N, C-alpha and C positions, 0 to 999 in steps of 0.2 A: 504493500499501499504507499503511496506516494501521496503526501497533503501539501506539496510543495505547488505553488500557484505559478504559471510559465510567465516569462519575460512580458508578453503580452498583456495577460491578466493583469499582472501588478501594475502595468502602465494604464490601463484601463482604470483601477482603482484611484490612482493617483491623481489623472487627468479628471475623472467625473467628482473625485473630493473636492480639487481644488476649484473647478466649475461651481459646484454646490455651495460652497465657502465664499466664492467671489462674488458670483453672480447672484444667487437664489437667496442666502441668508439675509444679506442686507433689506431684502424687500419683503420676506417670508410674513413678518408681523403684520405689515400695513396690508398686504393683500388678504391675509387672513380674518382681520378686523373688518377691512371692508366687502368680505366675500366675493375677492374679483377675481377671474380668470384672467391671467396674461398672457396676451398672445406674443409678447415679445420675448419671454422667458421660455415660452413652448418653441419658438421660432429657435432660438438659440441652442435650445436640447437639439432641434433637428439638425442644426448647423455644424452640433458637435459628432454627429453620426449616431446617436442614439435609438432612433426610429428605423425598424427594420433592421437592425444589425445581426440577426440571426440570418436573414434573406441571402440568397447568392446575389453576387454583383449585378447579374443581368436584370435584374427588379430594382435596383437602386439601394440594395442591402450591403454588407461586408464581409459576408459568409462568417461569422463568429459563432462559438459555442455557446450552447444556454448557459454556463457557468458565468461566462463574459458577461452576457446579458445580464443576469441574476445580481453582480457584482455591481453593475452600474445603476440598477434599482436599488440596492443596498446602500450604495452612497448617496444616492438623493433622497433616500428615507432618513439617514442619519441626521440630514438638515431640515427636510421638509416634507410632509407626508402629502401634499397637496400635489406637489409635481411629480413625486414618485407616482401617483396615482395615475396623472395622466400619462407617462411613459409606459406603466406596467398594464392600464386597460388598453392601449392603443396597440402595443405591440403584440401581447398576449391574447387579448379579446378581439381585437379589431382586425390587426392583419394578419393573424395564424389561420384564423376559417378561410379566407381568401386565397392566401397561399396553399394551403392543405388542400382545400376540397374544389378551389375555382378552376375556370378552365383558362387554357393557356391566353385566350383574349382578354378573359377578366382578370387575370394577372398583371397582362401588360397596359390593360386601361388604367386602372386604379393603384397599383402597389408603387410604381415610381415617386409618383406625386405624397403618397403615404410614408415614404421613407425620409423625405427630406423634412417634414415637419409643416410645410404648407396647406395640408388637410389631414384631417383626423377622420376615424372611421369607429364605429360603436358595435356594442354587442346588444340585440335587441331580445332577451330572454325572459327576463321577471316583469310579472303582472302585477297589479293591484290584487288579483286573489291567486296568483301562481309564484310564489317565492322557492321556499325550499323545495315544495311539489312542482317541477319545473314541467312536468308533464300535464300540468293542469291547466294550460294556457287556453285561453279561450280566442285569441287573435284569429282569423280565419283567412284563407287565400282560397278564390275560388278562380280556375281557369276559363275565362270568356275569350274564345277567339286566341289570337294572339298576344293576351296580355292575362296577368295575375291583378284580380281585384281584392284588394287587402283592407279588412274590417278590424279594428280593435286598438288597445293600447298597449304600452310598455312604461314602467317606472323605475326609477331611479337606475338610468344608465348614465355611464360615465362617456363624456367626450360627445353628448348627443345633439348638444344646441348651441355650441360655441360659433363664431365665425368661422373658424377653421372647419366645423363639421362639415364632411363631405357625404357621409350617409350611414347607413345601418345595417347588418345583417340581422334579419327578422326571424324568429322561429314563429309559425304559423301552423292552423290545423287545416289541412287540405284532403281531398278525397281521391282515391285511387279510381281505375277505370271501372271497377267491380264494385265500387260504393264504399269500401272501406274508409275509415276515417284515421288519418296518419300526419305526421308532423314532419313539414317541410321547410326549409331556408331558403329565403330571398334576400336579395339586394335591393335596398332603395334607397336613393339617391335624394338629398336633402331637398332640392328644389320641385319634386315632384308633387304634382296636384293632388289634394286629398291628404297631404303628410302634413303634418305640425310637429314642430320640436318646441317643447316650453321648458326653460331653465327653472330648477328647483331653487329656492333661497329658504335662509333659517336654519340651515343646517348646524349642529353642533361641532362636526368635526370635516378635515379636507375642502374647508369653505372658499380655498384659492382653486380647487378644481371643479370641472363643469359637471352638473348631475341633472338629468333631464326627464322629463317626462315627454313620450312620443305617442302622437294620436294619427289613426290611420282611418279615414273617412272614404270609402270609395276608392281608394290610393289605387290607381293603374300603373302597373310597370311591365315591361316586353317579356314575353316569357322567356327570354334569353336570360333575364336575371334570377333564373334558378339556380341556386349553390348547389352542387352536389347532384343528388336525384332525388326524384319525390319519394317521401316516406323516409330517407334519410337524416330529417333533421336533426331528430333529438340526438342520433347517435354524434353527429357533427358538434351539435353545441356542448354535449358532454364532454366528448375527447377535449374540445377546446378549454374545459375547465380543467382537465387535468393538468396542461401546462399551464395555465393561469395560476392555479394554487402555488406553483412555485415562487411567482411574481409577488403574489399576497404574503406568502412566507418570506421572501426577500424585504419586503416593506416593514414586517414584525422585527425580524432581524435588525433592518438598519435603524427604526426606532429604537428598539431597546439598546442598540449601540450609542446613539446621541444621546438618551435619556441617562444613560450610564455614566459618560463622559461628563456630562452636566453635574451629576450626583457628585461625582469624585472630584471635580475640580471645586464645588461649592463645599464640600465636607474638610476639602484641605486649606481652605481660606477662611471660613467662618470658624470663629473662636468662641468657644465657652467655658467657662471655669477655668480660664488661664490655657487653655491649649486648643488646636484646632478638634473639631467634633469629630473627624478622620482617625484620631489617636483613642477614641473612646471603642471599647470592644465590641458595643452592641453595633455601633454603626459602622467599624470596619468588619464587622460579619456580615451586615447587611450587603458592603461593596462586595465582599469576597463571592457572597451566594449569587449576586447579581452578574459578576463576571462568569462564573461557572455556568449558569445558565444558559449567557449569550454564548458561551464556546461550545456548548452541547448543542445548541439551536443551530451554529454555522456549520457542525461537522455534520447535523443530519441534512440540512437542507443541500449542500453542496454533494453529497453522496446522492441524493435524487437525481440532482444535475447530472451527476455522471453516469448514473444507470439512464438518464434519458438521452445524451450525447454516446452513448455507447449502444443504443438501440436494443437495450433492456427493458422488462416492464418496470413502471416505476407509479403506479396506479396507488399502491398502499403507501409508497415513501414519500410521494407527494402531498397526500392527505395529511400523513404524520407531520410532514412539515409544516403545512398550512397550520395546523391542528396547534404544534408545539410551539411556533413562533409566533403565531398572535398569543398565546396563552400567556407565553414570557415576555411579549410586548406591555402586556396589560400589567403583569408582575412588578417588572423592573419600572416600567412609569409611576404605579403607584408607589414603590419603594424610594423613587427617585424625588418625588415629591414631598413624601415624608419625611426626606434628610434635609429637603429646601425648607420644611416648617411652614410659616405664615407667608413666606415669598413664593413658595412654591404655588399658592392660590392666586397670585397675581398676573397680570397679564404682561407686566414688566419683564417677565422671565418666560423663557420660551419652553422651560418646562410644562408649563401650564398646558400650553396647544399641544405638546408632545400627549399630554394625558389626556385631552380630547381625542386627538388622533387616531388613537391606539384603539379605540373601542370598534370602530367599523372593524377593524381586522377580525374580530369572533364571529363578525356577520356574513360581510361581503364573500361574494364567490364559493358559497356553500358556509354554513355556521358552523361553529365548533361541535354542535350535534351531529350535523349532516357528515362532517368528517369522521366522527366515531362509528356511524354508520358505515361509512365507506370503508373503514379499517375493519369493523367486525366482519364485515362479508369477506374481505381477502384474506384474513386469518381462519377463515371456517367456519365462522357461527352463523 
C-alpha cells in the first residue's frame, strides 16, 4: 500500500489551497451574509481548470483521476462550503451523467462549455414529495411526435437558476410502448418554453451557492434530448449519486480540516488562567480526537477514490465515506465552536459559518440514514 500522493496531486492541492485562500476567503463572509452567488469567483474556478477536470481533453477536461478532483473539492471546502458545493454539484451531478450516458453529439454540444465555467448544468432528481424515495418522482414526460412534453417540478437543485445555468438533467416518469411506467432522463435547456427556474432564498447554509426550484409546464424538448435509453433513468441518476457521494464526502473532510485548523489556532492564542487553553488537557484531548477523526476520514475517502480509479466496485465505500466524512464534519465543527466559546457564536468568526454549512452534509445526496441503508445492503443484510 502506498499512501503517497503523486507530484501532480500535491501540486493540485497547493494550487487550489492558494486560490481558495487568496480569492475566496476574503469574500466568503460577505457573500454568505448577502446570500449571493458569485459569477466572478465561479468563472475563476473555471479558469483554474477545476470544472470537468476528470474529462478527456477532447471535451475540454484535463484527464485527471478521481482523487485529484476530490482533493480540489476538499481544499475549497477547507475555506468555504458554498464554492465547494458549486464545484462538486457541477462536476459530479451536472457533468457526469452527460459524459457517462450522453451521445457523442450531446457530449460535444454541452461538455466543452461546461468545462470552462461559462455555463453550469444541474441534476433534477429531488421533488417536493420525493427526497430519499427517488422513485417517488411525479414529474412526467410524454412523447408527442418528435418532442417530449414534461410536467412537474423539482426542488433543492444546486446550480439550477443562476445566470450561468445552462440546463438540467431531469428524471421523469414516462411510458414504454407496451404501457409500462418507467423512469427516463431528459436534457432540458434553460430557455426552453414552459421551463421556469426560481432561486431559493433564506437558507441556513451554503448561502453563496445557487439552490433552485424548477417547474415544467407543458415544457417541450426535442426527442433527441433523451439521455441514455427510455426506462434507464433511475439507473443513470442513482449511479451518478455513487460518484457524487465522494464529492460530498470531500466537502465534509475539507470542512472538518478547516474547522480543526481554526480551533487549534484559537486554542493556542486564547489564554485563560495564565496559559493558552490548548495546554489544558480537556482541550488538548478534544483537538487530538479531532485530528484523529479527520485522518480516518481522509484515509477512507481516498481508498474509495482509489477503488473507483482502478475500476473496482466502490458503492459501499462511497456510502461509507459520505456517511463518515459528513458525520465527522458535524462533530469537528461542533467541538471547534465549543473551543471558541462565545466567540464561536459570532459571525465575525468563520467557525460560525462552518458550523452552519456542515449541517447539509448529513442530508444532501442521500441522508446519513440512506447511506446506512446502502451500506447494510452491501454487507449482506
